[in-house]
C-alpha positions as CSV (number, residue, x, y, z in Angstrom):
1,M,78.7,95.1,70.6
2,A,82.4,94.6,71.9
3,M,81.4,91.1,73.1
4,H,79.3,90.2,70.1
5,G,80.3,87.7,67.7
6,V,83.8,86.2,67.6
7,G,86.3,87.6,69.7
8,T,86.2,90.7,72.2
9,D,87.0,94.2,71.6
10,E,88.8,94.9,74.9
11,R,89.5,98.4,74.0
12,V,86.0,99.3,73.6
13,L,85.3,97.8,77.1
14,I,88.1,99.8,78.5
15,H,87.1,103.0,76.9
16,V,83.5,102.8,78.2
17,I,84.0,101.3,81.5
18,A,87.0,103.4,82.5
19,N,85.3,106.6,81.7
20,R,81.8,106.2,83.2
21,S,80.9,106.8,86.6
22,R,79.6,104.1,88.8
23,E,76.3,105.2,88.5
24,Q,76.4,105.4,84.7
25,L,77.8,101.9,84.5
26,L,74.9,100.5,86.6
27,Q,72.5,102.2,84.0
28,I,74.3,100.7,81.3
29,A,74.1,97.3,82.9
30,A,70.4,97.7,83.3
31,A,70.0,98.7,79.8
32,F,72.1,95.8,78.5
33,Q,70.0,93.2,80.3
34,A,66.7,95.0,79.1
35,R,67.9,94.9,75.4
36,F,69.8,91.4,75.4
37,G,68.5,89.5,78.3
38,R,71.8,89.0,79.8
39,H,73.8,90.3,82.7
40,L,76.5,92.6,81.7
41,R,79.0,91.8,84.5
42,S,78.5,88.0,83.8
43,E,79.3,88.6,80.0
44,I,82.3,90.7,81.0
45,K,83.5,87.7,83.2
46,S,83.1,85.1,80.5
47,E,84.9,87.2,78.0
48,T,87.9,88.4,79.9
49,S,90.2,87.1,82.5
50,G,92.8,87.9,85.2
51,N,93.4,91.2,86.9
52,F,92.0,92.9,83.8
53,R,88.8,91.2,84.4
54,K,88.7,92.3,88.0
55,L,89.3,96.1,87.2
56,L,86.5,95.9,84.7
57,V,84.2,94.2,87.0
58,K,84.9,96.2,90.3
59,R,84.0,99.4,88.5
60,F,80.3,98.4,88.6
61,D,80.5,98.4,92.7
62,P,80.1,101.5,94.9
63,P,83.1,101.9,96.9
64,I,81.7,100.5,100.2
65,V,80.7,97.4,98.2
66,V,84.4,97.0,97.0
67,K,85.4,97.0,100.6
68,A,82.8,94.7,101.7
69,K,83.9,92.2,98.9
70,A,87.5,92.7,99.8
71,L,87.0,91.9,103.5
72,H,85.1,88.7,102.3
73,A,87.8,87.6,100.2
74,S,90.5,88.6,102.7
75,M,89.2,85.9,105.2
76,K,87.9,83.2,102.7
77,G,89.8,80.1,102.5
78,A,93.1,79.2,104.1
79,G,95.1,82.1,105.5
80,T,94.0,85.8,106.0
81,N,95.0,88.8,104.2
82,E,95.7,91.1,107.1
83,E,96.9,93.9,105.0
84,R,93.6,94.1,103.2
85,L,91.7,94.0,106.6
86,M,93.7,97.3,107.3
87,D,92.9,98.8,104.1
88,C,89.4,98.2,104.4
89,L,89.0,99.6,108.0
90,V,91.7,102.3,108.8
91,F,89.7,105.1,107.0
92,T,86.4,104.0,107.1
93,P,84.1,106.8,108.8
94,N,81.4,106.1,111.5
95,C,78.6,106.7,109.0
96,E,79.9,103.8,106.8
97,I,80.5,101.1,109.3
98,P,76.9,99.9,109.6
99,A,76.5,99.6,105.9
100,L,79.9,97.7,105.6
101,R,78.9,95.3,108.3
102,A,75.5,94.9,106.5
103,I,76.9,94.2,103.1
104,Y,79.4,91.9,104.5
105,Q,76.8,89.8,106.4
106,Q,74.8,89.7,103.1
107,K,77.8,88.5,100.9
108,S,79.5,86.1,103.5
109,G,76.6,85.1,105.8
110,R,78.9,85.9,108.8
111,D,78.9,88.8,111.2
112,M,81.9,90.8,110.1
113,V,83.2,91.5,113.7
114,S,83.0,88.0,114.8
115,R,84.7,86.7,111.7
116,I,87.7,89.3,111.9
117,S,88.0,88.1,115.7
118,S,88.4,84.7,114.7
119,E,90.9,85.3,111.9
120,T,93.1,87.6,113.9
121,S,94.5,87.8,117.4
122,G,96.2,89.9,120.1
123,H,96.6,93.6,119.9
124,F,96.0,93.6,116.1
125,K,92.8,92.0,116.5
126,Q,91.9,94.5,119.3
127,A,92.7,97.6,117.0
128,L,90.4,96.2,114.2
129,V,87.5,95.4,116.5
130,D,87.9,98.9,117.9
131,L,87.8,100.3,114.3
132,C,84.6,98.2,113.6
133,D,82.7,99.9,116.4
134,G,82.3,103.0,114.4
135,N,82.7,105.4,117.4
136,R,85.5,107.5,116.4
137,D,85.7,111.2,117.6
138,E,85.2,112.7,114.1
139,N,85.0,116.4,115.5
140,P,86.7,118.6,112.6
141,V,87.9,121.0,115.6
142,I,91.1,119.8,117.2
143,N,91.4,120.7,120.9
144,P,95.2,121.4,121.5
145,A,94.8,120.7,125.3
146,Q,93.4,117.2,124.4
147,I,96.2,116.6,121.9
148,A,99.0,117.6,124.6
149,N,97.2,115.2,127.2
150,D,97.2,112.4,124.5
151,V,100.8,113.1,123.7
152,K,101.8,112.6,127.4
153,A,99.5,109.5,127.9
154,L,101.3,107.8,124.7
155,Y,105.0,108.7,126.0
156,K,104.0,107.3,129.5
157,A,102.5,104.1,127.8
158,G,105.6,103.5,125.6
159,E,108.9,105.2,125.6
160,G,108.2,106.5,129.2
161,K,108.2,103.1,130.8
162,I,109.7,99.6,130.8
163,G,107.4,97.5,128.5
164,T,104.6,98.9,126.4
165,D,100.9,99.6,127.5
166,E,99.4,98.6,124.0
167,K,95.9,99.2,124.9
168,T,96.4,103.0,125.4
169,F,97.8,103.4,122.0
170,I,94.9,101.4,120.5
171,K,92.3,103.4,122.5
172,V,93.9,106.9,121.5
173,L,94.6,106.2,117.7
174,C,91.7,103.7,116.8
175,N,89.1,106.3,118.4
176,H,90.0,109.6,116.5
177,A,90.0,110.8,113.2
178,P,93.0,110.8,110.9
179,W,93.4,114.6,111.2
180,Y,93.5,114.3,114.9
181,N,96.0,111.5,114.7
182,Q,98.3,113.5,112.2
183,A,98.2,116.3,114.7
184,L,99.0,113.8,117.5
185,N,102.0,112.7,115.4
186,Q,103.3,116.2,114.7
187,T,103.0,117.3,118.3
188,Y,104.7,114.2,119.6
189,G,107.6,115.2,117.4
190,S,107.9,118.6,118.5
191,T,107.8,117.6,122.3
192,H,110.2,114.7,122.0
193,K,113.1,113.5,120.0
194,H,111.2,111.9,117.1
195,D,107.6,111.8,116.0
196,L,105.0,109.2,117.3
197,R,105.5,107.1,114.0
198,T,109.0,106.6,115.0
199,A,108.1,105.8,118.7
200,I,105.4,103.1,117.4
201,G,108.2,101.5,115.2
202,K,110.3,101.2,118.4
203,E,107.5,99.9,120.5
204,F,105.7,97.6,118.3
205,S,106.0,94.9,115.6
206,F,104.2,93.1,112.8
207,N,100.7,94.3,111.9
208,T,100.1,95.9,115.2
209,K,103.0,98.4,114.2
210,T,101.6,98.7,110.6
211,I,98.1,99.5,111.6
212,L,99.0,102.0,114.2
213,Q,101.5,103.8,111.8
214,G,98.9,103.7,109.3
215,L,96.3,105.3,111.3
216,L,98.7,108.3,111.8
217,K,98.6,109.0,107.9
218,L,96.0,111.2,106.2
219,P,94.0,108.8,103.6
220,Y,95.5,109.8,100.4
221,D,98.9,109.6,102.0
222,Y,98.1,106.0,102.8
223,W,96.8,105.2,99.5
224,A,99.4,106.8,97.6
225,D,102.2,104.6,99.6
226,R,99.9,101.5,98.9
227,L,100.2,102.1,95.4
228,F,103.8,102.7,95.3
229,F,104.9,99.9,97.6
230,S,102.8,97.4,95.4
231,M,105.2,98.0,92.7
232,K,108.2,98.5,94.6
233,G,111.0,95.8,94.8
234,A,110.8,92.6,93.2
235,G,107.3,91.3,91.7
236,T,104.1,93.3,92.0
237,D,101.3,93.1,94.5
238,D,98.5,92.7,92.2
239,R,95.9,92.3,94.8
240,T,96.8,95.5,96.4
241,L,97.2,97.4,93.0
242,V,93.9,96.1,91.8
243,F,91.9,97.0,94.9
244,V,93.2,100.4,95.3
245,M,92.7,101.2,91.6
246,S,89.3,100.0,91.6
247,Y,88.3,101.5,95.0
248,L,89.7,105.0,94.2
249,E,88.0,107.4,91.6
250,R,90.0,109.1,88.7
251,H,90.7,112.4,90.8
252,E,91.6,110.3,93.8
253,L,94.1,108.5,91.7
254,H,95.5,111.7,90.2
255,Y,96.2,113.0,93.8
256,C,97.8,109.9,94.8
257,A,99.9,110.2,91.7
258,A,100.9,113.8,92.7
259,L,101.9,112.5,96.2
260,I,103.8,109.5,94.9
261,K,105.8,112.0,92.8
262,Q,106.4,114.3,95.7
263,R,107.0,111.7,98.3
264,H,109.0,109.0,96.1
265,G,110.1,111.0,93.2
266,K,108.5,108.5,90.9
267,D,105.8,108.7,88.1
268,L,102.7,106.6,88.8
269,I,102.1,105.9,85.2
270,G,105.7,105.0,84.6
271,L,105.5,102.6,87.5
272,L,102.4,101.0,86.0
273,R,104.0,100.7,82.6
274,G,107.0,99.0,84.2
275,D,105.3,96.6,86.2
276,I,102.2,95.2,84.5
277,S,101.2,94.6,80.8
278,G,98.6,93.8,78.4
279,H,94.9,94.9,78.9
280,Y,95.5,95.1,82.4
281,L,97.9,97.9,82.0
282,L,95.6,99.7,79.4
283,M,92.7,99.7,81.7
284,A,94.9,100.8,84.5
285,L,96.1,103.8,82.4
286,A,92.5,104.5,81.3
287,L,91.6,104.7,85.0
288,L,94.1,107.4,85.4
289,G,92.6,109.2,82.2
290,A,96.1,108.4,80.3
291,P,96.4,107.6,76.8
292,F,96.2,103.9,76.0
């Protein structure tokens, strides 16, 4: 009844949608259509607007669909949102890549890898295409000898030579799981004057640097930074804020909030209150389980 009659009770929408699992929301949508003969998502779209509407509607999609739609949107029209390409691919495990490609194909009518190749270039494109292969070594057991060999190879490919062998960095980092890459970063730091992240910062620039440094992080460290920096400085990166808030579940957002406090000394709820407003803010607070 939140959208029945004159006006919309946005608080009811927020309370229901922010406090239900995605599976429950799909059941609610099916029951709504059976009872009223209308699509719930279409009704929400017609009754709300802006970033508030986006947060509401995206909660009905499984995370893999959120990613596929974000990939489609990032390469649609003029220009490419290269940061979103990284967000969608840096931590996608092997098992999800086929589904991601299939959903993207269904949504856009294009092959995901071909589209990425046509929208990007150089070593950045190579890194993205490698991630799309879904051939990472995801062995949970880290071999110290392999780490040592890769540290030597990366040093020789970067700081240990004139010029940079970019392909070696891409081959190593794009083909290992986050926990391996973090161990690689730490071992590089204990062997040389600084860690691998700093070495990449010296050897690379622009998006290639960003994606390689991102691959060195653990997933929630990455998402915590994405949330924090979306609200740091002048203006707010609403597209990133909406994407991360809609992609992660409440317990994941809570973990990111703790990391933001630990890493940056800031309170996520305080950041939200200082940067966004209206029903958009209320929905973001509700997704965190905070009073609104």
